[in-house]
C-alpha positions as CSV (number, residue, x, y, z in Angstrom):
1,M,68.5,116.5,20.9
2,S,68.3,118.2,16.9
3,E,64.7,119.0,16.5
4,N,63.2,119.3,12.6
5,G,61.5,122.6,13.2
6,N,58.1,120.7,15.5
7,G,60.4,119.7,18.4
8,A,60.2,116.0,17.2
9,R,63.2,113.4,16.7
10,T,64.9,113.7,13.4
11,I,64.4,109.8,11.7
12,T,68.4,109.3,12.5
13,E,67.8,109.5,15.6
14,T,64.2,108.3,16.5
15,I,66.7,105.2,14.4
16,R,70.3,105.9,16.2
17,D,67.9,105.5,19.7
18,G,67.0,101.8,18.7
19,V,64.5,101.6,21.6
20,T,62.3,103.8,20.0
21,V,62.1,100.8,16.7
22,N,62.2,97.4,18.7
23,E,59.3,99.0,20.2
24,A,57.7,99.7,17.7
25,L,58.9,96.0,16.0
26,D,57.6,94.3,19.0
27,K,54.1,95.8,18.8
28,A,53.8,95.2,15.3
29,F,54.6,91.5,15.9
30,Y,52.3,90.7,18.6
31,R,49.7,92.6,16.7
32,A,50.4,90.7,13.8
33,V,49.8,87.8,16.4
34,L,46.9,88.4,16.9
35,L,45.2,88.7,14.0
36,H,46.7,85.2,13.5
37,R,45.2,84.5,16.4
38,Q,41.9,86.1,14.8
39,A,41.6,84.2,11.8
40,N,42.9,81.5,13.1
41,V,45.5,80.6,10.2
42,P,49.6,80.0,11.2
43,M,52.3,82.1,11.4
44,T,55.1,81.0,9.2
45,F,59.0,81.4,10.1
46,S,62.0,80.6,9.3
47,E,64.1,77.8,10.5
48,N,67.7,77.0,9.5
49,G,66.9,78.0,6.3
50,K,63.5,75.8,6.1
51,P,60.1,77.4,6.7
52,V,57.4,76.4,9.7
53,R,54.3,77.3,10.7
54,V,53.3,77.7,14.2
55,D,50.0,78.6,15.9
56,A,49.2,81.3,16.8
57,K,47.4,80.9,20.1
58,D,51.0,79.1,21.3
59,I,52.6,82.6,20.8
60,P,52.6,84.0,24.9
61,I,51.6,88.3,24.5
62,P,53.6,89.5,27.0
63,E,51.2,91.4,29.2
64,Q,52.3,94.8,27.9
65,Y,51.1,93.6,24.7
66,A,47.4,92.7,26.0
67,N,44.9,94.9,25.3
68,L,46.4,95.6,21.6
69,E,44.6,95.7,18.4
70,P,45.0,93.5,16.0
71,F,46.0,94.6,12.4
72,R,42.9,95.0,10.3
73,Y,42.8,95.2,6.3
């Protein structure tokens, strides 16, 4: 593993690893779900090229993300 001078991995190493990136994306998604739940607004996804609205309360939150704080704006 290369280091960037302070003992941390480089951006390239982090992206190649994939696990760190996937975990960050999962965490961000579930924080967004929590924000939508809190605001009581649906989430919009694409299905077959068309927008589909889903009630955020219908999206299960895995146990490892149950204690996340929603994004705040």
